[in-house]
C-alpha positions in Angstrom: 97.4 146.1 120.1 94.5 147.2 122.3 92.3 144.5 123.6 89.2 144.7 125.8 87.8 141.7 127.5 84.4 142.0 129.1 82.9 139.7 131.7 80.1 139.6 134.2 77.0 139.3 132.1 74.3 136.8 132.7 70.6 136.1 133.5 69.1 137.9 136.5 65.6 138.5 137.8 64.1 141.9 137.8 65.3 143.9 140.8 68.6 142.1 140.9 72.1 143.2 140.3 75.1 142.5 138.1 78.6 143.9 137.8 80.3 144.0 134.4 84.0 144.3 134.0 86.1 145.4 131.1 89.8 144.6 131.3 92.1 146.5 128.9 95.5 145.9 127.6 97.8 147.3 125.0 97.4 151.0 125.8 97.9 153.5 128.6 94.6 152.8 130.4 94.8 155.7 132.9 94.8 158.2 130.1 91.9 156.7 128.3 88.2 157.5 128.5 85.9 154.5 128.9 82.3 153.9 128.2 79.6 151.2 128.4 77.1 150.9 125.6 74.2 148.5 125.1 72.4 147.1 122.1 69.0 145.4 122.2 67.8 143.3 119.3 66.7 145.5 116.4 67.9 148.6 118.1 70.9 150.9 117.8 73.8 150.8 120.2 73.4 153.5 122.8 75.6 154.9 125.5 74.8 153.7 129.0 77.6 155.4 131.0 81.0 157.0 130.4 84.0 157.9 132.6 86.8 160.2 131.7 90.5 159.7 132.5 90.0 162.1 135.4 87.0 160.2 136.8 84.1 162.4 135.6 81.0 160.3 134.8 77.9 160.6 132.7 74.9 158.4 132.4 71.9 157.8 130.2 68.7 159.1 131.8 67.3 155.6 131.9 70.0 154.3 134.2 70.7 157.2 136.5 70.5 156.2 140.1 70.6 152.5 139.3 74.0 152.0 137.4 77.4 153.2 138.5 80.5 153.3 136.3 83.9 153.2 137.8 87.5 152.4 136.9 90.6 150.9 138.6 93.7 152.2 136.8 96.0 149.9 138.6 94.0 146.9 137.3 93.4 148.6 133.9 89.7 147.7 134.3 86.4 149.5 134.0 83.3 148.4 135.8 79.6 148.9 135.5 77.6 148.2 138.6 74.0 147.6 137.7 71.3 147.6 140.4 67.5 147.4 140.3 67.6 145.8 136.9 64.6 145.9 134.7 63.6 143.7 131.8 64.2 146.7 129.5 67.9 146.6 130.5 68.2 143.4 128.5 70.8 143.8 125.8 74.3 143.0 124.8 76.6 145.4 126.7 79.8 146.6 125.1 82.7 148.5 126.6 84.6 151.1 124.6 88.0 152.6 125.2 88.9 155.9 123.6 92.7 156.0 123.0 94.2 159.1 124.4 96.7 159.7 121.6 94.2 160.0 118.7 90.7 159.4 120.1 90.4 156.1 118.2 87.7 153.9 119.6 88.2 150.3 120.6 85.3 147.9 121.4 85.0 144.8 123.5 83.3 141.7 122.2 80.1 142.3 124.2 78.5 140.5 127.1 74.8 139.5 127.2 72.7 140.8 130.1 69.2 139.3 130.3 66.7 140.5 132.9 63.6 138.3 133.4 60.4 139.6 134.7 
């Protein structure tokens, strides 16, 4: 059974930084694509950043140059480094794992990020 455990959210002032972690178990992590999404109250869940099994990355325009997604296959963990945070980055952040065998999506429980102005 695939499980994703997120951590690292919290309250930070505008301009500050946070690093989110997503620890995976129950699947071959190194073959899986990973993604970070966020959902603000009353809004849809949107992609923030993604990383393939080969390490290629993509970002939403709103976070380019500020956020960095990475992965450590030995630790089976994906990260989202968030710098220069803005109040509009406030949301619940979710990680997603795409299982390599059938492209099935697994989601973490979410972690709250709140950026105060």
